[in-house]
C-alpha positions, 0 to 999 in steps of 0.5 A: 627865279627858281626856274633859273636856278634849277636850269643852272644847277643842271648845266653846272653838274654836267660840265666839269670844272677846270683851273684858271691861271696857275694852281687851284682857283676857288669859286665861293670856297670850292677848290678847283684844280688845274694848271695854266701851263697846259697846252690849249684850252677849251672853246665854247661857241654857239653853232649856226652863228654867221662868221660875219658877226663881230666876235667877242671873247670871254675867258672864264675860270671854269666850264661851268662859269663859261656856260653861265656867261654864254646862257646869260649873255645870249639876249645881249649877243642877239641884240648887239649882233655879236658872237661870244666865243667862251674860253675856259682858262687864260694859259698865257696870262694875256688879255686881248682888246676883244676879251673880257676875262673873269679871274679870282681876286688873288689874280689881280696882282699877277695880271696888273701889267695886263689890265686897264682902268675900268672907264669912268663912263662904265662906273657911271652907267645906271644899270651898273648900280656901282655904288650898291657894290660892297665896298670891300669888293668895289674899293679894295679888291677891285683897285690897285694902287688907287686905280679901279682895275676889276669889276666885282662879279661874284662874292664869297662868304664863309659862315659857321654851322652848328647842329641845333638838335644836338645843342639841346642834348642834355648830355652834351650840355652837361659835358660842356658845362662840366669842363668850361663852366659855360653853357653850350653854344655856337662858338663865338671865339676860335678858342671856344672850338678847342673847348668844344672839341674837348668837351664833346669828344666821344659823346655825340649821339650815335657816335660813341667814342668818335671825335666831335669835329671834322678833320682839317682841310686836306688841300694846302690852299684850303689850309692857308684860308683857315689859317688866315681866317684864324689869324685875321681876327688875331692881327687886325683890330676891328673898327666899329661902325661910325668909328674913324681911322686914327691919323697915321700909317700906324693906325692902318697897320693895326686895322688892315695888316695881316700877311705883311706890315704896311709900314715896312713890307716885312712878313707877319707870318712869324708873328704871334697872330699866325703862330696862335692860328697854326697852334690852333689848328694843331691842337684841333687835330686832337679832337678831330679825325687824324686824316685831313678831309678834302672838304671838311664841311662834308663830315658835318653834312654826313652827321659826323661833326657838331660844327663846321666852317662852310662856304655859303653855297653849302647852306642850300645843300644842307637844308635840302639834305638830311640835316634840314632844319637841324642846324644853326647859322652864325658868323665865323668866330672871332678872337679874344685877344689881338696882337698889335705892335703896341701890345695885346688888346683884350677883346672880351666880346670877341674881335671879329674880322672876316677874310674876304676874297679867298673865293669869288670872281672879278671881271677884268679887261685890257687897256685896249679893250673895245667898247663891246667888252664894257657893254657886255660886262655892264649887262652881266653885272646888273643887280637882277643878273648878279642875283641869279649868279650868287643865288646858284649853289654852284657859284659864290656869295653876295657882292651887293648891299641889296643882296644882304637882306633876307628876302632874296634868299627864299630859294635856300628853303630856310624856315623863319628861324634860320632865315633870320640867322642867315640875314644876321650873318650876312649883315654882320659879315659883309654890311659896311655899316657893321664890317668896316675893315674886313681882311683881304686875300693876299694879292701881291704879284708873287702871291702863289710863290709866297703861299707855296713856301707858307703852305709847305711849312704849314703842312710840316707843322701839322704833320708833327715835323716842327713847332708852329713858331719854328715853321712859320719862322722858316716861312717868313725867312723864305718870304724875306729872301723872295722880297729882296728881289722885289724892290717894290715890295712895300708898294705891292703889299699896300696895293694888295691890301687895297689901300693905295 
């Protein structure tokens, strides 16, 4: 396994990454810039292949992913006598019958008119191990209006890291205790991040006078991801393991609605959960460097912050760098109160709702897809093959239940303490036995346009040009206006959530 990972690291570093569809595409939390409207796109083929062989096209979001498919599929292509032609990008948004396309989860709604159902005989193939795929990816992100239209290839996972060596510092412990009355610990609630930043400001060892936390994300899509991560736990009530959803669509609203109301299709971005989240981001700026950072976790890696929210790929990088065995791993924080239609719900132990689908990748095909397309995909999603993909630090996170135990993650080089923390975080965040109702990324056909309006208002607030409540009201008004031109808005909203 280690040899395969080293090989993948080499070509991942050599090949530049490009965007997919329009806007930036995120692979496991790493923003990849690019525009779909660019003329032409790259093609990767093996030299010396006979033109008489059958040809199968695969569209991948980045050159690195294209190279992974090309290298991984070589044994299958030789056995089948097929020439695989790799395309980087899908400029026209069209999927041919001889083409497999790999797309971000949020692209499903935009492409839905091009997609065919995943065949039942494909789902039933033993090599696909379909029931082992995590339910949130298989049943919600992979479905649209009750039909399975996408196959999970690679997941995403965001975690919280804190400096374990600084956690033991007596000066920092006293400063935190004097302000909060509580012991210094990894934040379990989003509000504790504010307390942490205020208590430790200017006091980190070797960083006298400097902020204790890194800057907010610089890219709009990363700002919106953080906004939704905070808002999700304040707008959705966590379902406990074994707890059944109450009857009625009102219960669905309480347990699944983030961006839109599931009963009316009205935007929720001006509601209390989003207002809290944007105010939280604004307050956090007082205890972090003023200039937004392109990748905030890099400040943590440089030893400039006490804690950070990072994509799972960063863990291996931290452990192989200067912070080896000097950080702890925890789930992202939760909320101490949830803003529901029927009033505020107090959550003393924290209401933990992870946001899933901001990264990762789904495989899709048209309704006219030839059998070779599904044969290739069944080869690519075999558990052993997928494990090679999700373990690579340049790609994404877990997408299968068998990837959640600690054993497969030896390549991270974590000691027993941190491996246990990593395993607990995986289970808490992604295990269907513990995380019944994670929030999912917005996937409506016009999600990009909606986020453009929301991102503009978020940037305005963070720049001090307006209050959170006013900026988000402007965004909600713009969403309402856009929705008037979409008579099927409520249907899109429910389909985006993966409920119907």
